[in-house]
N, C-alpha and C positions, 0 to 999 in steps of 0.2 A: 475391520475394513468395511463392514456392512454399515456400522454407524457413521462413518465418515461419508460414505456415499449418500446416506439418508440426509445428513447435515448439508451436504453440497446440493443435494436436489432441493431441500427446502430453501436454501439461499437463492438458487436459480429461479425457483418458483416464485419467490418473493420479488425477485428483480423483474421477471417477466410480468408479474401482476402490475408492477409499477409502470412498466412500459406500456401495457394495454390500457390500464385505468388511470394513470397519472397520479396515483396515490398508493400508499402502502396499506396494508390491513391495519385495522384499529389497534391502538396500544403502542405504537412506535413513538419514540421521543423526537423532539425537533431536531436534535442533532443526528439521529438515525435517518430521518427524512433528508437532511442536508446531504448526508453520506450517499444515500441511494440517488438523490438528484444529481450529485456530482458524478456517480458512475453512469447514470442514464445520459447525462450531457456529454461525457467524454469517452464512452466506449467507441472503439474504432478510430478515435482521433490520435494523430501523433502529436504529442505535446512537447514543444521546445520552448520551455519557459524562459531560459535565459539566452537564447539565440546562440548558444555554444555547443559544438559536438552533436547536433541533431537531437532527436527525441530519445532522451535517456530516462531511467527510472527515477532519478533525482528531479527531473523536471516535472513529472507528474505529481510527485510528493510536495514540491514547493507550491505548485498551483493549488493542491489540496489544502495545505496548510493556510495559504492567503484566503482562498474563497470559502472553504468550509469552516476551518477553525479560527479564522480571522486573525492570524498571526502574520505580523508585517515580515516581508522578506527583503533582506539587504540586496543590494546590487551584486551580481556574481563576481567573486574574486578568484575564481578557480577553486578547484576541489581535488582531493585525492580519491574521489569516488564515494559511493554511498556509505562505505564503512567509516569514512571520516566524519560523517554526521554523527554517528554513535561514538567513535573513539575520541573525537575532539569536542564532544558536546560542551564540556565545562569551559572551553576556550572560544565559544561562539556566543557573544552576549545576548543577542535577541533569542536565539534558541534556548539558552540557559534560563532566560527570564520567563519564558512561555511554556517550555516543555520539561517533562521529567524523564530521565533515562532509566529504564528497567533492564537490568541484566538478566538473560534467560538462564533458568535452572530447570532441570528435568521435572516435568509435571506441570509447569506453568503454562497457562494459555492466555494469549493476548486478547483483549477485548475488540469488538468491532471498532474501526476507526484508528486503531493503533498503527503506527508506522513501523513495520517489522523490518529489521535490518539483518542482512545475511553476510557471513564472512566471505572473503575472497577465496577463490580456488585458482589453481595454476593457470586455467584458461581465462580467468577473469580477475585480475588483480584489484579491481575496484569494489567487489562485493556487489550487493544488490539490495534494493528496498521497495516496499510497496505497501499499500493500504489494506489492512485486515478487514474482509468483509465478514468473514465468520471463522471461527476456529474451534476445535475440540481437542481431545488428547491425541488423536491420530494425525491431524494435520491442519493446514491453514489455507483458506480460500483467500486470494490475495489480488486486489485490483492493481495491475502492474503494467509497465511497458518495458520492452527490451529485456524480458526474463523469460519465464516458461511459456508465455504467450508467444514470444519470438521463436523459441525452439520449436513449438508446435507449428507455427507458420512455416518455418524453414523446412520442417519435416514434410509438410504437406505441399511443398514445392512452391510456395508463395512468399512474398515479402510480408513482413509484419505491417498490418495496417494501422497500428496504434495500440491504445491501451485496452486491455481485456482482463478477464478473470482467470488467474492460473491457480493451480493447486500445488502446495509445497508440504514436505514433511519438516521435522524439526532439526534434521541433521546439521544444517549450517546456520541456524538462527543464532545471532549474537545477542540480540535483545530487541527492545522497542521503545519508540518514543511516544509519549502521551502529553496532551495539554494538561498543564498544572490545574487548570480550573475543573477538569473533569472529576466528577464524584463517582467512584465505583463502589 
């Protein structure tokens, strides 16, 4: 537990460094800089990419894929929720062309920028997805909207103001989606 707290603190520290200085510490890749810039630009914003159903987790991810990963986004045709992006991956031509699907197995850790997909639960049949900021064996820091950030906001007696960084464990992780061009 101490390790995950240190990792989360390190990610938050880097994020605030970026907010204050407009850059990240030396040694970050161009992709990492784009990810942090996306987080800086969209923190607190309610993203409704497709104009349907309000600001959902899928909207934030689609904007991320378009703006950071440069993956074209088709016109919305309706979805069965976040889980369908993972389960129906091979039936989505643009997604299949640009992204690879990684099924989660115990011990695996998603890289920064991976879109992590969570299975549905009885109170949310659509599942959830968000952008991995940082992860280790204990859990994942996820840039998300309408997820743990929303739960935290509601618990504090306020409406969710948009996208935030939330923390997740691996209990509901189905897998993640990564750009095929990414070299790990």
